[in-house]
C-alpha positions as CSV (number, residue, x, y, z in Angstrom):
1,M,2.0,-16.0,6.2
2,N,5.1,-16.5,8.2
3,L,6.6,-13.6,10.1
4,R,9.4,-13.0,7.6
5,N,6.9,-12.4,4.8
6,Q,4.9,-10.1,7.0
7,N,8.1,-8.2,7.8
8,Q,9.0,-7.9,4.2
9,L,5.6,-6.5,3.4
10,S,6.0,-4.0,6.2
11,M,9.4,-2.9,4.8
12,V,7.8,-2.3,1.4
13,G,5.0,-0.3,3.0
14,A,7.5,1.7,5.0
15,C,9.4,2.6,1.8
16,L,6.2,3.7,0.1
17,T,5.1,5.8,3.1
18,L,8.5,7.4,3.3
19,A,8.7,8.3,-0.4
20,H,5.2,9.8,-0.4
21,S,5.6,11.8,2.8
22,S,5.6,15.6,2.5
23,D,9.3,15.7,3.5
24,Y,10.5,13.6,0.6
25,K,7.9,13.6,-2.2
26,P,9.3,17.0,-3.6
27,V,12.7,15.4,-3.9
28,W,11.7,13.0,-6.7
29,T,8.5,14.5,-8.1
30,G,9.2,15.7,-11.7
31,K,12.9,15.1,-11.2
32,D,15.5,12.8,-12.8
33,P,15.8,9.9,-12.7
34,A,12.2,9.9,-14.0
35,D,12.1,6.1,-13.7
36,F,12.0,6.4,-9.9
37,A,8.5,7.9,-10.0
38,T,7.4,5.3,-12.6
39,D,8.8,2.3,-10.6
40,L,7.4,3.7,-7.4
41,A,3.9,3.9,-8.8
42,Q,4.3,0.3,-10.0
43,L,5.5,-0.8,-6.6
44,A,2.4,0.8,-4.9
45,T,0.1,-1.0,-7.3
46,Q,1.7,-4.4,-6.8
47,Y,2.0,-3.8,-3.0
48,A,-1.8,-3.1,-2.7
49,A,-2.6,-6.2,-4.7
50,V,-0.3,-8.4,-2.5
51,M,-1.8,-7.0,0.7
52,A,-5.3,-7.7,-0.6
53,K,-4.3,-11.3,-1.5
54,A,-2.5,-11.8,1.9
55,A,-5.7,-10.7,3.6
56,Q,-7.6,-13.5,1.8
57,V,-5.2,-16.1,3.3
58,D,-6.7,-15.5,6.7
59,A,-10.1,-16.5,5.5
60,A,-9.1,-19.2,3.1
61,T,-10.0,-22.1,5.3
62,G,-13.5,-20.8,5.8
63,G,-14.3,-20.9,2.1
64,A,-15.9,-18.3,-0.2
65,A,-18.3,-16.8,2.4
66,D,-15.4,-15.8,4.8
67,A,-13.3,-14.6,1.9
68,K,-16.2,-12.4,0.7
69,A,-16.7,-11.0,4.2
70,L,-12.9,-10.2,4.6
71,A,-12.8,-8.6,1.1
72,E,-16.0,-6.6,1.9
73,G,-14.4,-5.3,5.2
74,A,-11.2,-4.3,3.4
75,L,-13.2,-2.5,0.7
76,E,-15.4,-0.6,3.3
77,D,-12.3,0.5,5.2
78,A,-10.4,1.7,2.1
79,A,-13.4,3.5,0.7
80,Y,-14.2,5.2,3.9
81,V,-10.6,6.5,4.5
82,L,-10.3,7.9,1.0
83,A,-13.9,9.4,1.1
84,R,-13.1,11.3,4.3
85,A,-9.8,12.6,2.8
86,L,-11.7,13.7,-0.3
87,A,-14.4,15.4,1.8
88,N,-11.7,17.3,3.7
89,H,-10.0,18.3,0.5
90,F,-13.2,19.5,-1.3
91,Q,-14.3,21.4,1.8
92,K,-11.0,23.3,1.9
93,T,-11.1,24.0,-1.9
94,G,-14.8,25.1,-1.8
95,D,-15.9,22.4,-4.1
96,L,-19.2,21.6,-2.4
97,D,-20.6,19.7,-5.4
98,R,-17.9,17.0,-5.3
99,R,-17.9,17.1,-1.5
100,G,-21.5,16.1,-1.4
101,K,-20.6,12.9,-3.4
102,V,-18.1,11.7,-0.8
103,D,-19.4,13.2,2.5
104,L,-20.2,9.7,3.8
105,S,-20.0,8.3,7.3
106,R,-18.7,4.8,8.0
107,S,-22.2,3.5,8.6
108,D,-23.3,5.0,5.2
109,I,-20.7,2.8,3.5
110,V,-21.2,-0.3,5.7
111,R,-24.9,-0.5,5.1
112,L,-24.3,-0.8,1.3
113,R,-24.6,-4.3,0.0
114,T,-22.6,-6.0,-2.7
115,Q,-23.1,-4.2,-6.1
116,D,-24.1,-0.9,-4.4
117,L,-20.9,-1.1,-2.3
118,L,-18.8,-1.8,-5.4
119,N,-20.4,1.1,-7.3
120,Q,-19.9,3.6,-4.5
121,A,-16.3,2.5,-3.9
122,T,-15.6,2.8,-7.6
123,A,-17.1,6.4,-7.6
124,I,-14.9,7.4,-4.7
125,R,-11.9,5.9,-6.4
126,D,-12.6,7.7,-9.6
127,L,-12.9,11.0,-7.8
128,G,-9.6,10.3,-6.0
129,L,-7.9,9.6,-9.3
130,V,-8.7,13.1,-10.5
131,A,-8.2,14.9,-7.2
132,Q,-4.8,13.3,-6.2
133,S,-2.9,15.7,-8.4
134,E,-4.7,18.8,-7.2
135,P,-2.8,21.4,-5.0
136,G,-3.0,20.4,-1.4
137,A,-4.6,17.1,-2.0
138,P,-1.7,14.8,-0.9
139,G,-1.4,16.7,2.4
140,R,-5.1,15.9,3.1
141,G,-4.7,12.2,2.5
142,V,-5.7,12.1,-1.1
143,T,-2.6,10.2,-2.3
144,A,-1.8,7.8,-5.1
145,A,-1.1,5.1,-2.4
146,R,-4.7,5.4,-1.0
147,V,-6.2,5.4,-4.5
148,T,-4.1,2.3,-5.3
149,T,-5.2,0.6,-2.1
150,L,-8.9,1.2,-2.9
151,T,-8.4,0.0,-6.5
152,A,-6.9,-3.3,-5.3
153,A,-9.8,-3.7,-2.7
154,I,-12.3,-3.1,-5.5
155,Q,-10.7,-5.7,-7.7
156,V,-10.6,-8.3,-4.9
157,F,-14.2,-7.8,-3.9
158,G,-15.3,-7.9,-7.5
159,Q,-13.7,-11.3,-7.8
160,V,-15.3,-12.9,-4.7
161,M,-18.7,-11.1,-4.3
162,N,-20.6,-13.6,-6.4
163,S,-18.6,-16.7,-5.5
164,P,-20.7,-19.8,-4.7
165,R,-21.1,-20.2,-1.0
166,G,-19.6,-23.6,-0.9
167,Q,-16.5,-22.8,-2.9
168,I,-13.3,-23.6,-0.9
169,V,-10.3,-21.3,-1.3
170,N,-7.0,-23.3,-1.3
171,R,-4.9,-21.6,1.4
172,S,-1.7,-23.3,0.4
173,T,-2.1,-22.0,-3.2
174,L,-2.7,-18.5,-2.0
175,L,0.3,-18.6,0.3
176,K,2.5,-19.7,-2.6
177,E,1.1,-16.9,-4.7
178,V,1.8,-14.3,-2.0
179,E,5.4,-15.5,-1.6
180,T,5.9,-15.3,-5.4
181,D,4.4,-11.8,-5.4
182,I,6.6,-10.7,-2.5
183,A,9.7,-11.8,-4.4
184,A,8.5,-9.6,-7.3
185,L,8.1,-6.7,-4.9
186,L,11.6,-7.1,-3.6
187,A,13.0,-7.2,-7.1
188,L,11.3,-4.0,-8.0
189,L,12.4,-2.4,-4.7
190,A,16.0,-3.4,-5.6
191,D,15.7,-1.4,-8.9
192,L,14.5,1.6,-6.8
193,D,17.6,1.2,-4.6
194,D,19.8,1.9,-7.6
195,L,17.7,4.9,-8.7
196,V,17.3,6.6,-5.3
197,L,21.1,6.9,-5.1
198,Q,21.0,9.4,-7.9
199,F,19.3,12.1,-5.7
200,D,22.6,12.8,-3.9
201,G,23.0,16.2,-5.5
202,Q,21.0,18.1,-2.9
203,A,20.7,17.9,0.9
204,D,17.1,16.8,0.8
205,G,18.1,14.0,-1.6
206,R,20.8,12.8,0.7
207,R,18.4,12.7,3.6
208,L,16.0,10.7,1.4
209,I,18.8,8.2,0.6
210,E,19.6,7.7,4.2
211,A,16.0,7.4,5.3
212,W,15.4,4.9,2.4
213,R,18.4,2.8,3.5
214,R,17.1,2.5,7.0
215,A,13.5,1.7,5.9
216,R,15.0,-1.0,3.5
217,T,16.6,-3.0,6.3
218,I,14.5,-5.8,7.6
219,V,15.1,-7.5,11.0
220,D,16.2,-11.1,10.5
221,T,16.7,-13.5,13.4
222,G,18.6,-15.9,11.2
223,S,16.1,-18.7,11.8
224,G,14.1,-18.2,8.6
225,H,11.4,-16.2,10.4
226,A,11.4,-12.5,11.2
227,R,10.4,-10.7,14.3
228,A,7.0,-9.1,14.6
229,P,6.8,-6.6,11.7
230,A,6.7,-2.9,12.2
231,A,3.5,-1.1,11.1
232,P,3.5,-0.3,7.4
233,T,3.0,3.4,8.2
234,T,6.3,3.6,10.2
235,P,8.9,5.0,7.8
236,V,12.0,3.6,9.7
237,I,12.6,0.0,10.8
238,S,15.3,-1.2,13.2
239,V,18.6,-2.0,11.6
240,T,19.9,-5.5,12.6
241,N,21.3,-8.3,10.5
242,H,23.1,-11.7,10.9
243,S,26.5,-10.2,11.3
244,G,25.4,-7.4,13.6
245,V,26.6,-4.8,11.0
246,A,24.5,-1.7,10.8
247,G,24.7,1.3,8.5
248,S,25.8,-0.6,5.4
249,A,25.7,1.2,2.1
250,V,23.8,-1.7,0.6
251,F,20.0,-1.3,0.9
252,G,18.0,-4.5,1.1
253,P,18.4,-8.0,-0.1
254,K,18.9,-8.1,-3.9
């Protein structure tokens, strides 16, 4: 991917991280406009799928074997992170039965092969789906975003785990798909721009609006490529554009 696409994905990741942070999640959870929560969940699902597909691009020239290895690594990482978050949550809630199902080390997960890995990751994801709405779970890392990330990794690995070794992945096709998917992410993000403005009736809501505006601004050099992207976990990205104007009321590119 070119740097501009990477930066756009970082921007989407920053908005998701911001919205699901403990500072701002109470602003929109169970509040009107209800479509904000619905569209945000859809954005998280689509973002995870695009990130998984973008990861495949790096291995595309190496064929199916490399694509499988990359997808396997992504699945191991996502399963391990959510498993440890669940273990922490179940420990603090005294649920030792469920804790025993996810109290796994990284080596426990890495040593699993193909179908066993897929089965274990799916079991972790299913526990996460239930636990994410339990009191205290989001603060311990059991979030909808992490469940969505693991779900996407499961889907990608399931698609490539039995691919013929000699099958060649068409990198240019993948790149085109990623660009199309990013455009869809930005369109959905534009809808969220309109919805987030409606939280202006309280101080916390106005702070969310301002933080969202800053996270929505991507750094563009004007040459068709962006600077190196900020990490997706960083909720605020530098504000710079072609004209040098900062602090505009307009969020991101529509």
